[in-house]
All heavy atoms as a GROMACS GRO file, in nm:
protein
  605
    1MET      N    1   1.304   1.518   0.423
    1MET     CA    2   1.269   1.439   0.305
    1MET      C    3   1.118   1.451   0.284
    1MET      O    4   1.041   1.433   0.376
    1MET     CB    5   1.310   1.294   0.331
    1MET     CG    6   1.287   1.203   0.215
    1MET     SD    7   1.342   1.031   0.243
    1MET     CE    8   1.517   1.051   0.241
    2SER      N    9   1.078   1.481   0.164
    2SER     CA   10   0.935   1.494   0.136
    2SER      C   11   0.868   1.357   0.141
    2SER      O   12   0.932   1.254   0.128
    2SER     CB   13   0.913   1.558  -0.001
    2SER     OG   14   0.940   1.466  -0.103
    3GLU      N   15   0.737   1.356   0.163
    3GLU     CA   16   0.662   1.231   0.175
    3GLU      C   17   0.682   1.143   0.052
    3GLU      O   18   0.699   1.023   0.064
    3GLU     CB   19   0.514   1.262   0.194
    3GLU     CG   20   0.427   1.140   0.210
    3GLU     CD   21   0.443   1.067   0.343
    3GLU    OE1   22   0.506   1.122   0.434
    3GLU    OE2   23   0.394   0.954   0.353
    4SER      N   24   0.682   1.201  -0.068
    4SER     CA   25   0.692   1.120  -0.189
    4SER      C   26   0.830   1.058  -0.208
    4SER      O   27   0.844   0.962  -0.281
    4SER     CB   28   0.654   1.203  -0.311
    4SER     OG   29   0.745   1.309  -0.326
    5ASN      N   30   0.933   1.112  -0.142
    5ASN     CA   31   1.067   1.056  -0.153
    5ASN      C   32   1.100   0.959  -0.040
    5ASN      O   33   1.203   0.895  -0.043
    5ASN     CB   34   1.172   1.168  -0.154
    5ASN     CG   35   1.163   1.249  -0.281
    5ASN    OD1   36   1.125   1.200  -0.385
    5ASN    ND2   37   1.198   1.375  -0.271
    6ARG      N   38   1.014   0.951   0.060
    6ARG     CA   39   1.039   0.864   0.174
    6ARG      C   40   1.024   0.719   0.131
    6ARG      O   41   0.926   0.681   0.068
    6ARG     CB   42   0.938   0.898   0.285
    6ARG     CG   43   0.960   0.819   0.413
    6ARG     CD   44   0.867   0.866   0.523
    6ARG     NE   45   0.727   0.845   0.493
    6ARG     CZ   46   0.662   0.731   0.512
    6ARG    NH1   47   0.725   0.625   0.558
    6ARG    NH2   48   0.533   0.723   0.485
    7PRO      N   49   1.120   0.635   0.164
    7PRO     CA   50   1.108   0.494   0.128
    7PRO      C   51   0.991   0.427   0.198
    7PRO      O   52   0.946   0.474   0.303
    7PRO     CB   53   1.240   0.432   0.176
    7PRO     CG   54   1.327   0.544   0.215
    7PRO     CD   55   1.244   0.666   0.234
    8LEU      N   56   0.943   0.320   0.141
    8LEU     CA   57   0.838   0.241   0.207
    8LEU      C   58   0.891   0.188   0.339
    8LEU      O   59   1.009   0.154   0.350
    8LEU     CB   60   0.796   0.125   0.118
    8LEU     CG   61   0.719   0.161  -0.007
    8LEU    CD1   62   0.708   0.040  -0.100
    8LEU    CD2   63   0.582   0.214   0.027
    9ALA      N   64   0.802   0.180   0.437
    9ALA     CA   65   0.842   0.131   0.569
    9ALA      C   66   0.733   0.042   0.626
    9ALA      O   67   0.615   0.055   0.591
    9ALA     CB   68   0.868   0.249   0.662
   10VAL      N   69   0.772  -0.049   0.713
   10VAL     CA   70   0.676  -0.133   0.783
   10VAL      C   71   0.577  -0.042   0.855
   10VAL      O   72   0.615   0.055   0.919
   10VAL     CB   73   0.748  -0.226   0.882
   10VAL    CG1   74   0.649  -0.300   0.970
   10VAL    CG2   75   0.836  -0.325   0.806
   11GLY      N   76   0.448  -0.073   0.839
   11GLY     CA   77   0.343   0.006   0.901
   11GLY      C   78   0.277   0.106   0.808
   11GLY      O   79   0.168   0.155   0.839
   12ASP      N   80   0.339   0.138   0.695
   12ASP     CA   81   0.277   0.229   0.598
   12ASP      C   82   0.146   0.169   0.548
   12ASP      O   83   0.135   0.047   0.531
   12ASP     CB   84   0.367   0.253   0.477
   12ASP     CG   85   0.482   0.348   0.504
   12ASP    OD1   86   0.482   0.414   0.610
   12ASP    OD2   87   0.572   0.356   0.419
   13VAL      N   88   0.048   0.256   0.522
   13VAL     CA   89  -0.080   0.212   0.465
   13VAL      C   90  -0.076   0.239   0.315
   13VAL      O   91  -0.047   0.349   0.271
   13VAL     CB   92  -0.198   0.285   0.530
   13VAL    CG1   93  -0.330   0.245   0.463
   13VAL    CG2   94  -0.205   0.252   0.678
   14ILE      N   95  -0.107   0.136   0.238
   14ILE     CA   96  -0.114   0.146   0.092
   14ILE      C   97  -0.261   0.154   0.057
   14ILE      O   98  -0.340   0.068   0.095
   14ILE     CB   99  -0.049   0.022   0.025
   14ILE    CG1  100   0.091  -0.002   0.081
   14ILE    CG2  101  -0.048   0.038  -0.126
   14ILE    CD1  102   0.187   0.114   0.071
   15HIS      N  103  -0.298   0.257  -0.016
   15HIS     CA  104  -0.439   0.287  -0.042
   15HIS      C  105  -0.492   0.223  -0.170
   15HIS      O  106  -0.432   0.234  -0.276
   15HIS     CB  107  -0.459   0.438  -0.050
   15HIS     CG  108  -0.418   0.508   0.075
   15HIS    ND1  109  -0.490   0.499   0.192
   15HIS    CD2  110  -0.311   0.586   0.102
   15HIS    CE1  111  -0.430   0.570   0.286
   15HIS    NE2  112  -0.321   0.623   0.234
   16GLY      N  113  -0.604   0.155  -0.156
   16GLY     CA  114  -0.683   0.109  -0.270
   16GLY      C  115  -0.612   0.017  -0.367
   16GLY      O  116  -0.534  -0.070  -0.329
   17PHE      N  117  -0.636   0.039  -0.493
   17PHE     CA  118  -0.592  -0.047  -0.604
   17PHE      C  119  -0.440  -0.050  -0.621
   17PHE      O  120  -0.385  -0.147  -0.672
   17PHE     CB  121  -0.661   0.001  -0.732
   17PHE     CG  122  -0.630  -0.079  -0.855
   17PHE    CD1  123  -0.663  -0.213  -0.862
   17PHE    CD2  124  -0.569  -0.020  -0.963
   17PHE    CE1  125  -0.636  -0.288  -0.976
   17PHE    CE2  126  -0.542  -0.093  -1.078
   17PHE     CZ  127  -0.575  -0.227  -1.084
   18ALA      N  128  -0.371   0.054  -0.579
   18ALA     CA  129  -0.225   0.063  -0.589
   18ALA      C  130  -0.176   0.044  -0.734
   18ALA      O  131  -0.074  -0.018  -0.757
   18ALA     CB  132  -0.157  -0.036  -0.495
   19TYR      N  133  -0.254   0.097  -0.828
   19TYR     CA  134  -0.217   0.095  -0.970
   19TYR      C  135  -0.190  -0.045  -1.022
   19TYR      O  136  -0.113  -0.064  -1.114
   19TYR     CB  137  -0.098   0.186  -0.996
   19TYR     CG  138  -0.125   0.328  -0.955
   19TYR    CD1  139  -0.085   0.375  -0.830
   19TYR    CD2  140  -0.196   0.413  -1.038
   19TYR    CE1  141  -0.113   0.504  -0.791
   19TYR    CE2  142  -0.225   0.542  -0.999
   19TYR     CZ  143  -0.183   0.587  -0.876
   19TYR     OH  144  -0.212   0.715  -0.836
   20GLY      N  145  -0.251  -0.144  -0.960
   20GLY     CA  146  -0.235  -0.282  -1.006
   20GLY      C  147  -0.109  -0.351  -0.956
   20GLY      O  148  -0.078  -0.461  -1.000
   21ALA      N  149  -0.038  -0.291  -0.863
   21ALA     CA  150   0.088  -0.348  -0.814
   21ALA      C  151   0.068  -0.486  -0.751
   21ALA      O  152   0.160  -0.567  -0.749
   21ALA     CB  153   0.155  -0.254  -0.715
   22PHE      N  154  -0.052  -0.512  -0.698
   22PHE     CA  155  -0.081  -0.640  -0.634
   22PHE      C  156  -0.181  -0.723  -0.714
   22PHE      O  157  -0.239  -0.818  -0.662
   22PHE     CB  158  -0.134  -0.617  -0.492
   22PHE     CG  159  -0.035  -0.547  -0.404
   22PHE    CD1  160  -0.050  -0.412  -0.377
   22PHE    CD2  161   0.072  -0.616  -0.352
   22PHE    CE1  162   0.042  -0.346  -0.298
   22PHE    CE2  163   0.164  -0.550  -0.272
   22PHE     CZ  164   0.150  -0.416  -0.245
   23GLY      N  165  -0.201  -0.687  -0.838
   23GLY     CA  166  -0.294  -0.759  -0.924
   23GLY      C  167  -0.425  -0.686  -0.940
   23GLY      O  168  -0.456  -0.592  -0.868
   24ARG      N  169  -0.503  -0.730  -1.034
   24ARG     CA  170  -0.625  -0.659  -1.070
   24ARG      C  171  -0.737  -0.676  -0.969
   24ARG      O  172  -0.836  -0.604  -0.972
   24ARG     CB  173  -0.674  -0.702  -1.208
   24ARG     CG  174  -0.714  -0.846  -1.212
   24ARG     CD  175  -0.753  -0.889  -1.351
   24ARG     NE  176  -0.793  -1.029  -1.345
   24ARG     CZ  177  -0.894  -1.077  -1.410
   24ARG    NH1  178  -0.964  -1.000  -1.488
   24ARG    NH2  179  -0.924  -1.204  -1.400
   25ASP      N  180  -0.727  -0.771  -0.877
   25ASP     CA  181  -0.833  -0.796  -0.780
   25ASP      C  182  -0.807  -0.733  -0.644
   25ASP      O  183  -0.880  -0.758  -0.550
   25ASP     CB  184  -0.857  -0.946  -0.764
   25ASP     CG  185  -0.908  -1.009  -0.892
   25ASP    OD1  186  -0.979  -0.939  -0.967
   25ASP    OD2  187  -0.875  -1.125  -0.918
   26HIS      N  188  -0.702  -0.656  -0.631
   26HIS     CA  189  -0.667  -0.592  -0.504
   26HIS      C  190  -0.730  -0.452  -0.500
   26HIS      O  191  -0.692  -0.365  -0.576
   26HIS     CB  192  -0.515  -0.581  -0.491
   26HIS     CG  193  -0.470  -0.507  -0.370
   26HIS    ND1  194  -0.442  -0.570  -0.253
   26HIS    CD2  195  -0.450  -0.376  -0.349
   26HIS    CE1  196  -0.406  -0.480  -0.164
   26HIS    NE2  197  -0.410  -0.363  -0.220
   27PHE      N  198  -0.827  -0.431  -0.410
   27PHE     CA  199  -0.896  -0.302  -0.402
   27PHE      C  200  -0.893  -0.240  -0.263
   27PHE      O  201  -0.935  -0.128  -0.246
   27PHE     CB  202  -1.043  -0.316  -0.445
   27PHE     CG  203  -1.058  -0.350  -0.589
   27PHE    CD1  204  -1.082  -0.480  -0.628
   27PHE    CD2  205  -1.045  -0.252  -0.685
   27PHE    CE1  206  -1.094  -0.513  -0.763
   27PHE    CE2  207  -1.058  -0.283  -0.819
   27PHE     CZ  208  -1.082  -0.413  -0.858
   28TYR      N  209  -0.849  -0.315  -0.164
   28TYR     CA  210  -0.858  -0.268  -0.026
   28TYR      C  211  -0.727  -0.206   0.019
   28TYR      O  212  -0.620  -0.242  -0.028
   28TYR     CB  213  -0.892  -0.386   0.066
   28TYR     CG  214  -1.022  -0.450   0.032
   28TYR    CD1  215  -1.028  -0.563  -0.048
   28TYR    CD2  216  -1.142  -0.394   0.075
   28TYR    CE1  217  -1.149  -0.621  -0.081
   28TYR    CE2  218  -1.264  -0.451   0.042
   28TYR     CZ  219  -1.265  -0.564  -0.036
   28TYR     OH  220  -1.385  -0.620  -0.069
   29CYS      N  221  -0.737  -0.115   0.114
   29CYS     CA  222  -0.616  -0.060   0.174
   29CYS      C  223  -0.546  -0.172   0.249
   29CYS      O  224  -0.609  -0.266   0.296
   29CYS     CB  225  -0.651   0.055   0.268
   29CYS     SG  226  -0.721   0.196   0.180
   30ALA      N  227  -0.414  -0.164   0.256
   30ALA     CA  228  -0.334  -0.269   0.318
   30ALA      C  229  -0.217  -0.206   0.393
   30ALA      O  230  -0.176  -0.094   0.361
   30ALA     CB  231  -0.283  -0.366   0.212
   31ARG      N  232  -0.166  -0.276   0.491
   31ARG     CA  233  -0.054  -0.226   0.570
   31ARG      C  234   0.073  -0.305   0.534
   31ARG      O  235   0.070  -0.427   0.522
   31ARG     CB  236  -0.084  -0.241   0.719
   31ARG     CG  237   0.019  -0.174   0.807
   31ARG     CD  238  -0.024  -0.163   0.951
   31ARG     NE  239  -0.149  -0.092   0.969
   31ARG     CZ  240  -0.162   0.041   0.971
   31ARG    NH1  241  -0.057   0.118   0.952
   31ARG    NH2  242  -0.280   0.096   0.992
   32VAL      N  243   0.183  -0.231   0.518
   32VAL     CA  244   0.312  -0.294   0.485
   32VAL      C  245   0.358  -0.376   0.605
   32VAL      O  246   0.364  -0.326   0.717
   32VAL     CB  247   0.418  -0.188   0.448
   32VAL    CG1  248   0.554  -0.252   0.430
   32VAL    CG2  249   0.376  -0.113   0.322
   33GLU      N  250   0.390  -0.503   0.579
   33GLU     CA  251   0.443  -0.592   0.684
   33GLU      C  252   0.592  -0.615   0.670
   33GLU      O  253   0.658  -0.644   0.768
   33GLU     CB  254   0.369  -0.725   0.682
   33GLU     CG  255   0.227  -0.713   0.730
   33GLU     CD  256   0.173  -0.844   0.782
   33GLU    OE1  257   0.230  -0.951   0.752
   33GLU    OE2  258   0.073  -0.838   0.855
   34ALA      N  259   0.644  -0.607   0.547
   34ALA     CA  260   0.787  -0.626   0.524
   34ALA      C  261   0.824  -0.555   0.394
   34ALA      O  262   0.744  -0.545   0.302
   34ALA     CB  263   0.821  -0.774   0.515
   35VAL      N  264   0.947  -0.505   0.391
   35VAL     CA  265   0.994  -0.438   0.269
   35VAL      C  266   1.143  -0.467   0.253
   35VAL      O  267   1.218  -0.472   0.350
   35VAL     CB  268   0.964  -0.286   0.273
   35VAL    CG1  269   1.038  -0.217   0.386
   35VAL    CG2  270   0.993  -0.219   0.142
   36GLY      N  271   1.180  -0.495   0.128
   36GLY     CA  272   1.320  -0.520   0.095
   36GLY      C  273   1.367  -0.422  -0.011
   36GLY      O  274   1.296  -0.328  -0.047
   37ARG      N  275   1.484  -0.447  -0.063
   37ARG     CA  276   1.542  -0.357  -0.163
   37ARG      C  277   1.455  -0.345  -0.287
   37ARG      O  278   1.442  -0.236  -0.344
   37ARG     CB  279   1.681  -0.407  -0.202
   37ARG     CG  280   1.756  -0.317  -0.297
   37ARG     CD  281   1.895  -0.369  -0.327
   37ARG     NE  282   1.895  -0.503  -0.381
   37ARG     CZ  283   1.873  -0.534  -0.509
   37ARG    NH1  284   1.848  -0.439  -0.595
   37ARG    NH2  285   1.876  -0.659  -0.549
   38ASP      N  286   1.393  -0.455  -0.328
   38ASP     CA  287   1.313  -0.453  -0.450
   38ASP      C  288   1.182  -0.529  -0.437
   38ASP      O  289   1.128  -0.582  -0.533
   38ASP     CB  290   1.395  -0.506  -0.568
   38ASP     CG  291   1.442  -0.649  -0.547
   38ASP    OD1  292   1.422  -0.704  -0.436
   38ASP    OD2  293   1.499  -0.706  -0.641
   39TRP      N  294   1.126  -0.535  -0.314
   39TRP     CA  295   0.999  -0.605  -0.292
   39TRP      C  296   0.928  -0.547  -0.170
   39TRP      O  297   0.989  -0.482  -0.087
   39TRP     CB  298   1.020  -0.755  -0.274
   39TRP     CG  299   1.118  -0.791  -0.166
   39TRP    CD1  300   1.252  -0.813  -0.181
   39TRP    CD2  301   1.091  -0.805  -0.026
   39TRP    NE1  302   1.310  -0.840  -0.060
   39TRP    CE2  303   1.213  -0.836   0.038
   39TRP    CE3  304   0.978  -0.794   0.053
   39TRP    CZ2  305   1.224  -0.857   0.175
   39TRP    CZ3  306   0.989  -0.815   0.191
   39TRP    CH2  307   1.111  -0.846   0.249
   40VAL      N  308   0.797  -0.574  -0.164
   40VAL     CA  309   0.717  -0.532  -0.049
   40VAL      C  310   0.608  -0.637  -0.027
   40VAL      O  311   0.558  -0.697  -0.122
   40VAL     CB  312   0.655  -0.392  -0.070
   40VAL    CG1  313   0.560  -0.390  -0.188
   40VAL    CG2  314   0.585  -0.342   0.055
   41VAL      N  315   0.576  -0.660   0.101
   41VAL     CA  316   0.468  -0.751   0.140
   41VAL      C  317   0.369  -0.671   0.222
   41VAL      O  318   0.408  -0.599   0.314
   41VAL     CB  319   0.522  -0.871   0.223
   41VAL    CG1  320   0.408  -0.957   0.274
   41VAL    CG2  321   0.618  -0.954   0.139
   42VAL      N  322   0.240  -0.684   0.187
   42VAL     CA  323   0.134  -0.613   0.260
   42VAL      C  324   0.029  -0.714   0.306
   42VAL      O  325   0.017  -0.822   0.251
   42VAL     CB  326   0.066  -0.504   0.175
   42VAL    CG1  327   0.166  -0.399   0.131
   42VAL    CG2  328  -0.005  -0.564   0.055
   43ARG      N  329  -0.046  -0.674   0.410
   43ARG     CA  330  -0.161  -0.753   0.455
   43ARG      C  331  -0.284  -0.665   0.445
   43ARG      O  332  -0.288  -0.557   0.502
   43ARG     CB  333  -0.143  -0.802   0.598
   43ARG     CG  334  -0.258  -0.890   0.644
   43ARG     CD  335  -0.237  -0.944   0.783
   43ARG     NE  336  -0.114  -1.020   0.797
   43ARG     CZ  337  -0.100  -1.150   0.775
   43ARG    NH1  338  -0.204  -1.221   0.736
   43ARG    NH2  339   0.016  -1.209   0.792
   44SER      N  340  -0.386  -0.714   0.375
   44SER     CA  341  -0.509  -0.637   0.357
   44SER      C  342  -0.599  -0.655   0.477
   44SER      O  343  -0.576  -0.740   0.563
   44SER     CB  344  -0.582  -0.681   0.230
   44SER     OG  345  -0.648  -0.802   0.252
   45SER      N  346  -0.705  -0.578   0.479
   45SER     CA  347  -0.804  -0.588   0.586
   45SER      C  348  -0.875  -0.723   0.586
   45SER      O  349  -0.933  -0.764   0.685
   45SER     CB  350  -0.907  -0.476   0.574
   45SER     OG  351  -0.970  -0.484   0.448
   46LEU      N  352  -0.868  -0.792   0.473
   46LEU     CA  353  -0.929  -0.925   0.462
   46LEU      C  354  -0.837  -1.033   0.517
   46LEU      O  355  -0.874  -1.150   0.521
   46LEU     CB  356  -0.964  -0.955   0.316
   46LEU     CG  357  -1.056  -0.855   0.248
   46LEU    CD1  358  -1.073  -0.891   0.101
   46LEU    CD2  359  -1.190  -0.850   0.319
   47GLY      N  360  -0.715  -0.994   0.554
   47GLY     CA  361  -0.619  -1.089   0.608
   47GLY      C  362  -0.530  -1.152   0.503
   47GLY      O  363  -0.444  -1.234   0.536
   48THR      N  364  -0.549  -1.116   0.378
   48THR     CA  365  -0.466  -1.174   0.272
   48THR      C  366  -0.330  -1.105   0.270
   48THR      O  367  -0.317  -0.986   0.294
   48THR     CB  368  -0.532  -1.160   0.134
   48THR    OG1  369  -0.554  -1.022   0.107
   48THR    CG2  370  -0.664  -1.234   0.129
   49VAL      N  371  -0.228  -1.185   0.240
   49VAL     CA  372  -0.092  -1.134   0.229
   49VAL      C  373  -0.058  -1.128   0.081
   49VAL      O  374  -0.082  -1.224   0.007
   49VAL     CB  375   0.007  -1.227   0.304
   49VAL    CG1  376   0.150  -1.180   0.283
   49VAL    CG2  377  -0.028  -1.230   0.451
   50GLU      N  378  -0.005  -1.014   0.040
   50GLU     CA  379   0.026  -0.997  -0.102
   50GLU      C  380   0.168  -0.943  -0.117
   50GLU      O  381   0.218  -0.869  -0.032
   50GLU     CB  382  -0.076  -0.904  -0.165
   50GLU     CG  383  -0.217  -0.960  -0.147
   50GLU     CD  384  -0.320  -0.888  -0.227
   50GLU    OE1  385  -0.292  -0.852  -0.342
   50GLU    OE2  386  -0.431  -0.870  -0.176
   51PHE      N  387   0.230  -0.978  -0.228
   51PHE     CA  388   0.370  -0.947  -0.258
   51PHE      C  389   0.377  -0.868  -0.387
   51PHE      O  390   0.300  -0.894  -0.480
   51PHE     CB  391   0.446  -1.080  -0.274
   51PHE     CG  392   0.586  -1.066  -0.322
   51PHE    CD1  393   0.689  -1.044  -0.234
   51PHE    CD2  394   0.615  -1.077  -0.458
   51PHE    CE1  395   0.820  -1.032  -0.279
   51PHE    CE2  396   0.745  -1.065  -0.504
   51PHE     CZ  397   0.848  -1.043  -0.414
   52SER      N  398   0.469  -0.773  -0.394
   52SER     CA  399   0.488  -0.697  -0.518
   52SER      C  400   0.633  -0.655  -0.532
   52SER      O  401   0.702  -0.631  -0.432
   52SER     CB  402   0.399  -0.573  -0.520
   52SER     OG  403   0.419  -0.501  -0.641
   53THR      N  404   0.676  -0.645  -0.655
   53THR     CA  405   0.808  -0.588  -0.685
   53THR      C  406   0.795  -0.450  -0.750
   53THR      O  407   0.894  -0.392  -0.790
   53THR     CB  408   0.888  -0.681  -0.779
   53THR    OG1  409   0.813  -0.702  -0.899
   53THR    CG2  410   0.917  -0.815  -0.712
   54PHE      N  411   0.673  -0.399  -0.759
   54PHE     CA  412   0.647  -0.268  -0.820
   54PHE      C  413   0.649  -0.159  -0.713
   54PHE      O  414   0.547  -0.098  -0.681
   54PHE     CB  415   0.514  -0.269  -0.894
   54PHE     CG  416   0.509  -0.368  -1.007
   54PHE    CD1  417   0.440  -0.487  -0.992
   54PHE    CD2  418   0.575  -0.343  -1.126
   54PHE    CE1  419   0.435  -0.580  -1.096
   54PHE    CE2  420   0.571  -0.434  -1.230
   54PHE     CZ  421   0.501  -0.553  -1.215
   55LEU      N  422   0.767  -0.135  -0.656
   55LEU     CA  423   0.778  -0.042  -0.543
   55LEU      C  424   0.734   0.099  -0.578
   55LEU      O  425   0.676   0.168  -0.495
   55LEU     CB  426   0.922  -0.041  -0.489
   55LEU     CG  427   0.971  -0.171  -0.430
   55LEU    CD1  428   1.111  -0.154  -0.373
   55LEU    CD2  429   0.878  -0.223  -0.324
   56ASP      N  430   0.761   0.143  -0.701
   56ASP     CA  431   0.722   0.280  -0.739
   56ASP      C  432   0.570   0.296  -0.736
   56ASP      O  433   0.518   0.398  -0.690
   56ASP     CB  434   0.779   0.318  -0.875
   56ASP     CG  435   0.745   0.219  -0.985
   56ASP    OD1  436   0.713   0.102  -0.955
   56ASP    OD2  437   0.750   0.259  -1.103
   57LEU      N  438   0.495   0.195  -0.781
   57LEU     CA  439   0.348   0.202  -0.778
   57LEU      C  440   0.296   0.197  -0.635
   57LEU      O  441   0.203   0.270  -0.599
   57LEU     CB  442   0.288   0.088  -0.859
   57LEU     CG  443   0.320   0.086  -1.008
   57LEU    CD1  444   0.258  -0.036  -1.074
   57LEU    CD2  445   0.276   0.214  -1.076
   58VAL      N  446   0.355   0.112  -0.554
   58VAL     CA  447   0.312   0.099  -0.415
   58VAL      C  448   0.339   0.229  -0.339
   58VAL      O  449   0.255   0.278  -0.263
   58VAL     CB  450   0.382  -0.021  -0.348
   58VAL    CG1  451   0.346  -0.030  -0.200
   58VAL    CG2  452   0.347  -0.151  -0.419
   59GLN      N  453   0.456   0.287  -0.361
   59GLN     CA  454   0.491   0.413  -0.295
   59GLN      C  455   0.396   0.524  -0.337
   59GLN      O  456   0.350   0.603  -0.254
   59GLN     CB  457   0.635   0.450  -0.327
   59GLN     CG  458   0.687   0.567  -0.250
   59GLN     CD  459   0.836   0.589  -0.271
   59GLN    OE1  460   0.902   0.512  -0.341
   59GLN    NE2  461   0.889   0.692  -0.212
   60GLN      N  462   0.362   0.529  -0.463
   60GLN     CA  463   0.268   0.631  -0.513
   60GLN      C  464   0.131   0.614  -0.448
   60GLN      O  465   0.068   0.712  -0.408
   60GLN     CB  466   0.258   0.621  -0.664
   60GLN     CG  467   0.179   0.732  -0.728
   60GLN     CD  468   0.183   0.725  -0.880
   60GLN    OE1  469   0.261   0.651  -0.938
   60GLN    NE2  470   0.099   0.801  -0.943
   61ALA      N  471   0.084   0.489  -0.434
   61ALA     CA  472  -0.046   0.464  -0.370
   61ALA      C  473  -0.042   0.500  -0.222
   61ALA      O  474  -0.142   0.546  -0.166
   61ALA     CB  475  -0.086   0.318  -0.388
   62ARG      N  476   0.072   0.484  -0.157
   62ARG     CA  477   0.084   0.523  -0.017
   62ARG      C  478   0.069   0.673   0.000
   62ARG      O  479   0.010   0.722   0.095
   62ARG     CB  480   0.220   0.479   0.038
   62ARG     CG  481   0.241   0.523   0.183
   62ARG     CD  482   0.383   0.546   0.224
   62ARG     NE  483   0.454   0.638   0.139
   62ARG     CZ  484   0.587   0.641   0.129
   62ARG    NH1  485   0.660   0.556   0.196
   62ARG    NH2  486   0.646   0.728   0.050
   63ASP      N  487   0.123   0.750  -0.096
   63ASP     CA  488   0.132   0.894  -0.081
   63ASP      C  489   0.008   0.970  -0.125
   63ASP      O  490   0.004   1.092  -0.115
   63ASP     CB  491   0.252   0.947  -0.159
   63ASP     CG  492   0.384   0.899  -0.101
   63ASP    OD1  493   0.386   0.858   0.017
   63ASP    OD2  494   0.484   0.900  -0.174
   64GLU      N  495  -0.094   0.903  -0.172
   64GLU     CA  496  -0.212   0.975  -0.219
   64GLU      C  497  -0.332   0.955  -0.128
   64GLU      O  498  -0.330   0.873  -0.036
   64GLU     CB  499  -0.245   0.938  -0.363
   64GLU     CG  500  -0.277   0.796  -0.385
   64GLU     CD  501  -0.290   0.765  -0.532
   64GLU    OE1  502  -0.223   0.826  -0.615
   64GLU    OE2  503  -0.370   0.677  -0.562
   65VAL      N  504  -0.436   1.029  -0.156
   65VAL     CA  505  -0.558   1.023  -0.076
   65VAL      C  506  -0.626   0.888  -0.096
   65VAL      O  507  -0.634   0.837  -0.207
   65VAL     CB  508  -0.652   1.138  -0.117
   65VAL    CG1  509  -0.785   1.127  -0.042
   65VAL    CG2  510  -0.586   1.271  -0.090
   66CYS      N  511  -0.674   0.832   0.011
   66CYS     CA  512  -0.744   0.704   0.006
   66CYS      C  513  -0.869   0.717  -0.083
   66CYS      O  514  -0.939   0.818  -0.075
   66CYS     CB  515  -0.784   0.662   0.147
   66CYS     SG  516  -0.876   0.509   0.151
   67PRO      N  517  -0.899   0.618  -0.165
   67PRO     CA  518  -1.020   0.625  -0.248
   67PRO      C  519  -1.148   0.628  -0.165
   67PRO      O  520  -1.253   0.665  -0.216
   67PRO     CB  521  -1.012   0.500  -0.335
   67PRO     CG  522  -0.914   0.410  -0.270
   67PRO     CD  523  -0.823   0.496  -0.189
   68ASN      N  524  -1.140   0.592  -0.038
   68ASN     CA  525  -1.256   0.602   0.050
   68ASN      C  526  -1.279   0.746   0.094
   68ASN      O  527  -1.375   0.774   0.164
   68ASN     CB  528  -1.238   0.516   0.176
   68ASN     CG  529  -1.229   0.369   0.144
   68ASN    OD1  530  -1.276   0.324   0.040
   68ASN    ND2  531  -1.167   0.294   0.231
   69GLY      N  532  -1.188   0.836   0.059
   69GLY     CA  533  -1.200   0.975   0.100
   69GLY      C  534  -1.131   1.006   0.231
   69GLY      O  535  -1.143   1.115   0.283
   70LYS      N  536  -1.055   0.911   0.283
   70LYS     CA  537  -0.983   0.932   0.408
   70LYS      C  538  -0.834   0.920   0.382
   70LYS      O  539  -0.789   0.825   0.319
   70LYS     CB  540  -1.023   0.827   0.511
   70LYS     CG  541  -1.170   0.827   0.545
   70LYS     CD  542  -1.200   0.712   0.638
   70LYS     CE  543  -1.347   0.703   0.666
   70LYS     NZ  544  -1.379   0.588   0.750
   71TYR      N  545  -0.757   1.013   0.432
   71TYR     CA  546  -0.611   1.003   0.419
   71TYR      C  547  -0.557   0.930   0.540
   71TYR      O  548  -0.601   0.952   0.652
   71TYR     CB  549  -0.548   1.142   0.407
   71TYR     CG  550  -0.403   1.135   0.371
   71TYR    CD1  551  -0.364   1.107   0.242
   71TYR    CD2  552  -0.306   1.153   0.467
   71TYR    CE1  553  -0.230   1.099   0.208
   71TYR    CE2  554  -0.172   1.143   0.434
   71TYR     CZ  555  -0.135   1.118   0.305
   71TYR     OH  556  -0.003   1.108   0.272
   72ASN      N  557  -0.461   0.845   0.519
   72ASN     CA  558  -0.405   0.761   0.626
   72ASN      C  559  -0.511   0.674   0.691
   72ASN      O  560  -0.515   0.659   0.812
   72ASN     CB  561  -0.332   0.845   0.731
   72ASN     CG  562  -0.203   0.901   0.676
   72ASN    OD1  563  -0.140   0.841   0.590
   72ASN    ND2  564  -0.162   1.015   0.725
   73CYS      N  565  -0.600   0.618   0.609
   73CYS     CA  566  -0.705   0.530   0.660
   73CYS      C  567  -0.644   0.404   0.720
   73CYS      O  568  -0.531   0.368   0.692
   73CYS     CB  569  -0.801   0.493   0.548
   73CYS     SG  570  -0.729   0.385   0.424
   74GLU      N  571  -0.720   0.340   0.801
   74GLU     CA  572  -0.682   0.210   0.855
   74GLU      C  573  -0.735   0.104   0.761
   74GLU      O  574  -0.850   0.113   0.719
   74GLU     CB  575  -0.738   0.190   0.994
   74GLU     CG  576  -0.675   0.281   1.097
   74GLU     CD  577  -0.528   0.253   1.116
   74GLU    OE1  578  -0.488   0.135   1.118
   74GLU    OE2  579  -0.452   0.351   1.125
   75PRO      N  580  -0.657   0.004   0.727
   75PRO     CA  581  -0.710  -0.104   0.645
   75PRO      C  582  -0.835  -0.162   0.710
   75PRO      O  583  -0.838  -0.185   0.830
   75PRO     CB  584  -0.596  -0.206   0.644
   75PRO     CG  585  -0.474  -0.124   0.664
   75PRO     CD  586  -0.516  -0.014   0.759
   76GLY      N  587  -0.938  -0.178   0.630
   76GLY     CA  588  -1.062  -0.233   0.677
   76GLY      C  589  -1.172  -0.129   0.692
   76GLY      O  590  -1.288  -0.162   0.700
   77GLU      N  591  -1.134  -0.001   0.696
   77GLU     CA  592  -1.237   0.103   0.704
   77GLU      C  593  -1.299   0.120   0.568
   77GLU      O  594  -1.234   0.106   0.466
   77GLU     CB  595  -1.176   0.236   0.747
   77GLU     CG  596  -1.134   0.239   0.891
   77GLU     CD  597  -1.085   0.376   0.932
   77GLU    OE1  598  -1.078   0.466   0.846
   77GLU    OE2  599  -1.052   0.393   1.049
   78SER      N  600  -1.426   0.151   0.566
   78SER     CA  601  -1.491   0.178   0.437
   78SER      C  602  -1.588   0.291   0.452
   78SER      O  603  -1.609   0.343   0.556
   78SER     CB  604  -1.558   0.055   0.382
   78SER     OG  605  -1.626  -0.017   0.479
   0.00000   0.00000   0.00000
């Protein structure tokens, strides 16, 4: 299965803004803590927990290069 077709999983890193899936003020990379059929919960490097039902946007942000210039960055790195 190609990376872009792989479902979201606990532990995945979501990079940057995530196309607004977590709101306009979300800019940090975050790690997936829980995922359901039509929802995802992430925790940012700031410790905030955020929820989204925009799985396609979140998956797309996971599969691209981190805006910090690092692929598969750890949340909190800058």
